N, C-alpha and C positions, 0 to 999 in steps of 0.2 A: 504494500500500500504506500502511496506517496505521502509526503509530509512536508510541512513548512520548515522543518529542521532536517537537514540531510546528514549523512554519515561523513566522517573524516575522509573516507575513501572517495566519496563523491567530490569533496572539496579538492582533493589532490588531482582528480581527473578533469576538473572544470577548465575548459579551453586549453587542455594539455596538447601541445604540438598541433595547433590548428592547421588543418590540411584541406586543400581544394582539389581532391583527386578526381580522375576521369573528367578533365576539363577540356572542352572542345569548342572551337568557334573561329571567328575571324579576328586577327590582329591587323592593324593598319597604321599608316603614318601619312601625314600631309604637311607641306610647308605653309607657314602662316606669317602674318605681320610680326617682325621681330620686336618692335616697340610694344605692340599690344600684348604679346606674350611675356615680355620682360617685366611689365607692370604688375603681373599677377604672381611673381615669384618673390616671396618675402626673404629678407636677410636672415641668416647669413648665407643662404643658398644663392647660387649664381646659375643663370641660364647657360647651357652648353651650346644649343643650336636652336634656330627658329623653327622647330619641328614639333607638331602635336602628334603624339602616339596614342593608341587606344585599342580597345578590343570590345567585342560583344561575344560572350561565351556562355555555354551551358555548364554549370558546375554539377557534375553528375553524382559525385560521392563526397560531399563535404563531411568532415569529421564531427561537425557541431550541429547538424540538422539535416533537413530534407534537401533535395536538389532544387536549384534555382538558376535563373539567368542573371547575368551581371554585365554592365557596360561601364567603361571608364574612358576618360581623357586625361593624359598626363604629359608633363614636360620632362625633358632630360636635363638634369641639373648636376652641379658639383658642390661639394662642401669643403671649403678651405683648399681647393685645388688638389685634394688628395683622395677624395672619395666621390664616386659618381653613382647616380641612380635615378629613379623616377620620382617626380613630385606630382601626385594625382590632384587634379582640380575637382573632379567629380566622380563618384561611383553610384550608379543607380541599379537597384535590384528588383526582381519580380519573380514570383513563383512560390511554391509551398515552403521552401526554406529561406525565403527572403528576409523575414523578420529576424531569424536566428543569425543570418549572415550580417545583417545590419548591426545587431547588438555585438556580435563577436568582433566586428571591425571597428565600429565607432566608439563603443564603450571600452573595448579591449585594448585598442591600439591608437585611437585618435584618427582613424581613417575617415575621410569625408564621404559618408554614405547616406543615401536617402532611398525611399521606395519609389519606383516608377509605377505608372498606371498599367503599362503593358510593355513587354519586350518580346520580340519575335525573332527567331533565328531559323533559317531554312537553307538546306543544301539540296541541289539537284544535279547529279553527275559532276560536271566541271564548273559549276557556278554556285554561288550562295548569296544570300541577302539577309540583312538584319534591319530592324526598325526599333526605335525606342520612343515611347509616347509618355507624356506627362502633362497634366493640366490641359488636356484637349488638343495638344499639338504634337506632331511628329518632330522631336528634337533632332534625331539622327537617323539618316538612311544610308546604309552602306551596302555596296555590291562588290563581290569578289569574283573574278574570272580566272581560272587556272591558266598558267603560262608565264609569259614575261611580265615583270613588274613595270610600273610607269617610269621609274628612275632607278637604274641598277645600283646607284650609290647607297640606297637604303638597305641593300642586302647585308652590308657591314653591321648596321644597327640590329637587324633581325638576327644575324648570325650569332651574335654574342648571347642571345637569349634562347634561341631555338636550335641549338646544336643537336642534331638527330642522334638519338640513343646514347646521349652523353649528358650526365648531370650538369646543369648550369646553375649559377648563383646570381641573384639580383638584389640590389638594395632599393628600398623605397623610403622616402622621407615624409614624416608626418609631425604634427605638433600636438602634444597632449596638453591638457589644461584643466583647471578647476573653475567652476562657476560659483562665485561667492556673493551672497546677498548682504548688502549693507543695511544700516538701521532705517533708511528711508524706503527700503524694499527693492532697490535697484540691484540687478545682478552685474557682476564684473568678471572679466577673465583674469585669472591669477595663476601663478605657478605654471607659466607656459614654457614648455620644454621641447626642443627639437630632438626627435628620435629617428633612428633608422632601423627598419625591420629588414631582416635578411631571409630571403626565400631560396630554397633549392628545389629545382624542378627537373623532370625527366620527360623530354618530348620524344614520342615514338611515332609521330606523324607530322610532317612539315611540307606544305605545298604552297610555294609562292604564286603570286598572280597579280592581275591588274585591279586597281582600286577606282571605284566611283563613289563619291560621298556628297551628301547634302546636309546642311545644318540649319536649325531654326532655334529661336529663343522664346522663353516665357519670362515673366518677372522674377521667377525663382530659379531659373536654369538658363543662364546666358551663353548657351553653346555658340551662338552666332558672334559672340565677342571676339572669337578667334577665327577669322575668315580662312577659307580654303584658297590659297594662292596657287597651289600645285599639288595634286595627288601624287604621292611618292611610291606607294605600293601596298599590297596586302598579303596576308598569309593565312591559309587555313591550317590550323594546328591542333594537336591533341597532346595534352600533358597526362601521362599515366599517373604521375604523382606530382604534387606541388605543396611543399610544407614550409610554414613559417617557423624557423628553428631558433631565431635569436633576435633580440631587440637591443640596439646600442643606444645608450643615453648620451647624447652629444653635448648639449649645453642648454642652460637656461637663457631665454631671450626676453626682450622687452615686451611685456604683456600689452601695453597700450599701442605700441607700434605694430604688433602682430595681430591683434584682435580683428582688424578689418578683413584679414585674409581667412578668418576661421569660421565665418557664419554661412556664406552662400552654399558651400558644398555640404553642409550638415543640417541646415535649418531653412525654413521658408520665411518670407518677409512678414507673414502674419504674426510671427513671434516678436517682431520689432514694434508693431503698432496694432495690437489685437482689437482695440476699441474702434478702429476704423474699418474693420472687416465684419461683414454680416454673412453668416452661414445659414442656409436653409436646409433643414434635415427632413 
């Protein structure tokens, strides 16, 4: 029988080695406005290239819940010129395990995650498509066609993460924080820390191809803020295993300067001015 008090064994197993195994879908990259992207990268991280990367995938066997679909957009960044990795701007989830995935990521590691209205991923022979919908709009539409990529230079970026049948490692940068309420009832971001999570993944299927992509925005999801200047390429891939095995605590950062970067990927604008929003149920 379940209980509101769990065993010590359950405590030890809670989010132990969170894994997104049997992960399959479309990874993609496109060139964007360098100034627009640089404005979205908080210090001390630095933009490496004016490229937006992302994926739309089906998480078939996550270790913390049911299967779900996930979409992300991220930049390639460096930390003190000695450590490189991804800085996700948004991750949207949909499906049976989406809530568990949101909690595991946002509360567990500070990952900017929200729930989508709908995510669809389809493959038919040598082509595939994906769409992401939220607040009545199709935010992202991606098409992959097997064969040559749009720009061969992107294969270097793909190659480091998608080495076939060889374990690869990747860093992702996030900001953890506390929300602390003052005596007037206002909440403030405090104890903001830059962390890097380390993933190890094993790709057993990798198929490069051509990318077609369209973006749109809502008030809560500004995908169109990063325009597509040039599609670079796409990849259909399958990770047999993908495990978050370590978190590096890098440094405390200025909470006031970093707070503007922490809201959009995690929360909607209704939380900033709830009295101005009317909901009909």
